[in-house]
C-alpha positions as CSV (number, residue, x, y, z in Angstrom):
1,X,0.0,0.0,0.0
2,X,3.0,2.3,0.5
3,X,3.8,2.8,-3.2
4,X,4.8,6.5,-2.8
5,X,8.1,8.3,-3.1
6,X,9.7,9.1,0.3
7,X,9.3,12.6,1.7
8,X,12.3,14.9,1.9
9,X,13.8,13.9,5.2
10,X,12.9,10.2,4.7
11,X,14.7,10.2,1.4
12,X,17.8,11.8,3.0
13,X,17.9,9.3,5.8
14,X,17.4,6.4,3.4
15,X,20.3,7.7,1.3
16,X,22.5,7.9,4.4
17,X,21.6,4.3,5.3
18,X,22.2,3.1,1.8
19,X,25.6,4.8,1.8
20,X,26.5,3.1,5.1
21,X,25.2,-0.2,3.7
22,X,27.4,0.3,0.7
23,X,30.5,1.1,2.8
24,X,29.8,-2.0,5.0
25,X,29.8,-4.3,1.9
26,X,33.4,-3.7,1.1
27,X,35.9,-4.5,3.8
28,X,38.3,-3.1,5.0
29,X,35.9,-0.6,6.4
30,X,36.9,3.0,5.8
31,X,35.8,4.8,9.0
32,X,36.9,8.2,7.6
33,X,34.3,7.7,4.8
34,X,31.6,6.6,7.3
35,X,32.1,9.8,9.3
36,X,31.6,11.8,6.2
37,X,28.2,10.3,5.1
38,X,26.0,12.9,6.6
39,X,27.0,16.2,8.2
40,X,23.4,17.2,9.2
41,X,22.1,14.4,11.3
42,X,23.9,12.0,13.8
43,X,24.7,8.6,12.4
44,X,23.1,6.1,14.9
45,X,19.8,5.3,13.2
46,X,21.0,5.0,9.5
47,X,24.1,3.1,10.6
48,X,22.0,0.8,12.8
49,X,19.6,0.2,9.9
50,X,22.5,-0.5,7.5
51,X,24.1,-2.9,10.0
52,X,20.8,-4.7,10.5
53,X,20.3,-5.1,6.8
54,X,23.9,-6.4,6.4
55,X,23.4,-8.9,9.3
56,X,20.2,-10.2,7.8
57,X,21.8,-10.5,4.4
58,X,19.1,-8.6,2.7
59,X,19.7,-5.5,0.5
60,X,17.3,-2.8,-0.5
61,X,15.1,-0.3,1.2
62,X,12.6,-2.6,2.9
63,X,15.0,-4.0,5.6
64,X,16.1,-0.5,6.4
65,X,12.5,0.6,7.1
66,X,11.9,-2.7,9.0
67,X,14.7,-1.7,11.4
68,X,11.9,0.4,13.0
69,X,10.6,-2.8,14.6
70,X,13.6,-2.9,17.0
71,X,12.9,0.7,18.1
72,X,9.2,0.1,18.4
73,X,9.9,-2.8,20.7
74,X,12.3,-0.7,22.8
75,X,9.7,2.0,23.1
76,X,6.9,-0.3,24.2
77,X,9.1,-2.2,26.7
78,X,10.4,1.1,28.1
79,X,6.9,2.5,28.5
80,X,5.9,-0.7,30.2
81,X,9.0,-0.4,32.6
82,X,8.1,3.2,33.3
83,X,4.5,2.2,34.1
84,X,5.7,-0.5,36.5
85,X,8.1,1.9,38.2
86,X,5.5,4.7,38.5
87,X,2.4,2.6,39.3
88,X,1.8,-1.0,38.3
89,X,1.8,-3.3,35.3
90,X,-1.6,-2.1,34.1
91,X,-0.3,1.5,33.8
92,X,2.6,0.3,31.6
93,X,0.3,-1.7,29.3
94,X,-2.1,1.2,29.1
95,X,0.6,3.7,28.2
96,X,1.9,1.3,25.5
97,X,-1.6,0.7,24.2
98,X,-2.4,4.4,24.0
99,X,0.8,5.1,22.1
100,X,0.2,2.3,19.7
101,X,-3.2,3.8,18.9
102,X,-1.9,7.3,18.3
103,X,-2.4,7.9,14.5
104,X,0.8,10.0,14.1
105,X,2.9,7.4,15.8
106,X,1.4,4.6,13.8
107,X,2.1,6.6,10.5
108,X,5.7,7.4,11.5
109,X,6.4,3.7,12.3
110,X,6.0,2.9,8.6
111,X,8.5,5.6,7.6
112,X,12.3,5.8,7.7
113,X,12.3,8.9,9.9
114,X,14.2,9.7,13.1
115,X,11.2,10.2,15.3
116,X,10.6,6.5,16.1
117,X,14.3,5.9,17.2
118,X,14.2,9.3,19.0
119,X,11.0,8.2,20.9
120,X,12.7,4.8,21.7
121,X,15.9,6.5,23.0
122,X,13.9,9.0,25.1
123,X,11.7,6.4,26.7
124,X,14.6,4.0,27.3
125,X,16.7,6.7,28.9
126,X,13.8,7.8,31.1
127,X,13.2,4.3,32.2
128,X,16.9,3.7,33.0
129,X,16.9,7.1,34.8
130,X,14.0,6.0,37.0
131,X,15.8,2.6,37.6
132,X,19.0,4.4,38.7
133,X,17.1,5.8,41.8
134,X,18.7,9.2,41.6
135,X,22.0,7.8,40.4
136,X,22.3,5.7,43.6
137,X,22.5,2.4,41.6
138,X,25.7,2.3,39.7
139,X,24.8,-0.3,37.1
140,X,21.6,1.6,36.1
141,X,23.4,4.9,36.1
142,X,26.0,3.6,33.7
143,X,23.3,2.2,31.4
144,X,21.6,5.6,31.6
145,X,24.8,7.2,30.4
146,X,25.1,4.8,27.5
147,X,21.5,5.4,26.5
148,X,22.1,9.2,26.7
149,X,25.0,8.8,24.3
150,X,23.0,6.7,21.9
151,X,20.1,9.2,22.2
152,X,22.5,12.1,21.3
153,X,23.7,10.1,18.4
154,X,20.1,9.6,17.2
155,X,18.9,13.2,16.8
156,X,20.1,16.5,18.2
157,X,16.7,17.3,19.8
158,X,17.1,14.4,22.2
159,X,18.7,16.8,24.7
160,X,15.5,18.8,24.8
161,X,13.4,15.8,25.9
162,X,16.0,14.5,28.4
163,X,17.1,17.8,30.0
164,X,14.0,18.3,32.3
165,X,14.0,14.8,33.8
166,X,17.8,14.8,34.1
167,X,17.8,18.1,35.9
168,X,15.0,16.9,38.2
169,X,17.0,13.7,39.0
170,X,20.2,15.7,39.6
171,X,18.5,18.1,42.0
172,X,16.6,15.4,43.9
173,X,19.6,13.1,44.2
């Protein structure tokens, strides 16, 4: 049903992923060329999609778009974890259910855009931040730092979504 040309940003992200995929096909890997693929957006999502398509052994655009499934799973599991931490299991299931029914989120899940990975990284980071108990638990704090790094490598606006909860955690710790 999606026989349409990609929109501007989607086409640019697909081209970046295809460039990464092309660079991954020819070892030895030229990291200097990989760093020069896109100077506008961070590399995490298109590189992850290219790596996923290489690991699956499938080429083309479809496996790149299908890499959203991983980020959707991370989003729903993180929402479930946040719900458990803030209330009970029913709250986590309800939050995931409401997000799944949101028309804009559903539409973006079928596109190769940065919003689905950004949502996944924000929800994952917030869940890990809640699990760190105000940075008292070292393991969860380190995982939060790793997730923050991945979030910053996903899209520049990640910091806007993470700044408020991080500031609150720092002040209350």
